[in-house]
C-alpha positions in Angstrom: -6.9 2.7 3.4 -9.5 -0.4 4.0 -9.3 -0.9 -0.1 -5.5 0.0 -0.7 -4.7 -3.0 1.4 -6.8 -5.3 0.6 -7.3 -4.5 -2.8 -4.1 -3.1 -4.5 -2.1 -4.8 -2.0 -3.5 -8.1 -1.4 -5.0 -8.7 -4.7 -3.0 -6.4 -6.9 -5.7 -4.0 -8.6 -3.4 -1.1 -9.3 -6.5 0.0 -11.4 -7.6 1.6 -8.3 -4.6 3.4 -7.6 -6.1 6.9 -9.4 -9.4 6.7 -7.9 -8.1 6.0 -3.9 -4.8 8.4 -4.0 -4.4 11.6 -4.6 -1.3 11.9 -7.6 1.2 13.9 -5.0 0.1 11.7 -2.0 2.7 10.7 0.2 4.3 7.1 0.9 6.6 7.4 3.8 8.4 3.4 3.6 8.2 3.7 0.0 9.8 7.3 0.1 12.6 5.6 3.0 13.9 3.7 0.4 14.4 5.9 -2.5 11.4 5.0 -4.7 9.5 7.6 -6.3 6.9 10.3 -5.2 3.0 10.2 -5.3 1.1 7.5 -6.9 3.9 6.0 -8.7 5.7 5.8 -5.4 2.8 3.3 -4.1 2.5 1.5 -7.1 6.5 0.9 -7.7 6.1 0.0 -3.6 3.4 -3.0 -3.8 4.9 -4.1 -6.6 8.2 -4.9 -4.8 5.9 -6.2 -1.9 4.4 -8.5 -4.5 7.5 -9.7 -5.7 9.0 -11.5 -3.1 6.4 -12.5 -1.7 2.7 -15.0 -1.9 -0.7 -15.8 -0.4 -0.5 -12.9 1.2 -3.0 -12.0 4.5 -3.6 -9.1 5.7 -4.8 -8.5 9.2 -5.8 -4.5 10.0 -5.8 -3.9 13.0 -7.1 -0.1 13.2 -7.2 3.0 10.5 -7.3 6.6 11.7 -7.5 9.4 10.0 -8.4 13.2 10.0 -7.9 16.0 7.8 -6.1 14.9 4.7 -3.9 12.3 6.4 -4.4 8.5 7.0 -2.5 5.8 9.3 -3.2 2.3 9.3 -1.8 -0.4 12.2 -1.2 -3.4 10.0 -0.1 -7.0 9.7 0.6 -9.6 7.4 1.8 -13.2 7.1 2.6 -14.2 3.7 5.3 -16.9 1.6 8.3 -15.7 0.9 9.6 -16.7 -2.8 
């Protein structure tokens, strides 16, 4: 989760998605807006996020995991473009 937030979300390292996300993973935020499932949905979510924001800075408050699930409590600041 830390790699996802910092490297993929913050730095656009989409090349890491295959390594860090299971092919049938669920991005609930992406699905709430009708995005595609799995890794494609994760990529679409981040690209949509980055398309409208620059100078993104993440604050990661807590990461919790158990079994095959993980959750992060995080916030960010950015400039809307």
